[in-house]
MARTOR-736521 format. One record per residue (C-alpha): residue in one letter; residue number from 1; x, y, z. Coordinates in nm, 2 decimals. Example, Ala and Ser with C-alpha at 12.3 -4.5 7.8 and 13.67 -1.06 7.14 Angstrom:
% residues 2
PT,res,n,u,v,w
PT,a,1,1.23,-0.45,0.78
PT,s,2,1.37,-0.11,0.71
//
This chain:
% residues 79
PT,res,n,u,v,w
PT,m,1,-0.01,-0.02,-0.01
PT,g,2,0.12,0.37,-0.06
PT,r,3,0.41,0.21,-0.28
PT,d,4,0.34,0.39,-0.66
PT,s,5,0.56,0.55,-0.80
PT,a,6,0.51,0.93,-0.95
PT,s,7,0.48,0.88,-1.36
PT,q,8,0.79,0.97,-1.60
PT,r,9,0.65,1.21,-1.80
PT,l,10,0.79,1.03,-2.15
PT,g,11,0.66,1.08,-2.47
PT,l,12,0.66,1.35,-2.71
PT,k,13,0.74,1.74,-2.60
PT,v,14,0.68,1.90,-2.92
PT,n,15,0.55,1.77,-3.25
PT,h,16,0.68,1.84,-3.62
PT,g,17,0.66,2.18,-3.77
PT,e,18,0.66,2.36,-3.39
PT,a,19,0.92,2.64,-3.35
PT,i,20,1.22,2.57,-3.04
PT,k,21,1.51,2.71,-2.86
PT,i,22,1.85,2.61,-2.80
PT,g,23,1.84,2.36,-2.46
PT,q,24,1.45,2.27,-2.51
PT,i,25,1.33,1.89,-2.47
PT,i,26,1.16,1.78,-2.83
PT,i,27,1.13,1.47,-2.66
PT,r,28,1.15,1.23,-2.34
PT,q,29,1.21,0.81,-2.38
PT,r,30,1.37,0.53,-2.29
PT,g,31,1.54,0.31,-2.51
PT,t,32,1.66,0.50,-2.86
PT,k,33,1.28,0.52,-3.00
PT,y,34,1.37,0.78,-3.16
PT,a,35,1.71,0.85,-3.34
PT,p,36,1.87,1.20,-3.37
PT,g,37,1.96,1.35,-3.62
PT,t,38,2.05,1.74,-3.77
PT,n,39,2.07,1.98,-3.52
PT,v,40,1.96,1.70,-3.20
PT,k,41,2.17,1.50,-2.93
PT,v,42,2.10,1.32,-2.71
PT,g,43,2.08,1.31,-2.34
PT,r,44,2.22,1.11,-2.03
PT,d,45,1.89,0.95,-1.99
PT,d,46,1.85,0.90,-2.34
PT,t,47,1.64,1.22,-2.40
PT,l,48,1.63,1.41,-2.73
PT,y,49,1.74,1.81,-2.72
PT,s,50,1.77,2.09,-2.93
PT,v,51,2.11,2.22,-2.97
PT,a,52,2.00,2.50,-3.27
PT,s,53,1.66,2.71,-3.29
PT,g,54,1.45,2.60,-3.53
PT,k,55,1.13,2.37,-3.66
PT,v,56,1.13,2.00,-3.55
PT,a,57,1.12,1.80,-3.83
PT,y,58,1.02,1.43,-3.78
PT,s,59,1.15,1.17,-4.07
PT,h,60,1.15,0.77,-4.12
PT,r,61,1.45,0.56,-4.23
PT,k,62,1.48,0.19,-4.29
PT,v,63,1.80,0.07,-4.05
PT,t,64,1.95,-0.26,-4.06
PT,k,65,1.92,-0.39,-3.67
PT,f,66,2.25,-0.62,-3.59
PT,d,67,2.06,-0.94,-3.68
PT,g,68,2.02,-0.85,-4.02
PT,r,69,1.58,-0.72,-3.98
PT,l,70,1.55,-0.43,-4.20
PT,k,71,1.36,-0.12,-3.89
PT,l,72,1.16,0.16,-3.95
PT,k,73,1.35,0.41,-3.76
PT,t,74,1.16,0.76,-3.66
PT,i,75,1.46,1.05,-3.70
PT,v,76,1.41,1.40,-3.54
PT,s,77,1.59,1.70,-3.70
PT,v,78,1.56,2.09,-3.63
PT,k,79,1.55,2.30,-3.90
//
């Protein structure tokens, strides 16, 4: 009883086409479901954040996994 932990508030914080400033968080995640593109860096806890001002853009790319299978990966960029 009384042992529920607080939620971690993961997920998208900025959508496609929205303006963003330097240092703002774009996505909070566990693991690398979303990959960083141009002007985006990965934090210590896999959070994606902006290193330039601009607009957020999401795109998809096929990536080969370690066992040879292809997987569609979402790339996050700031333009």
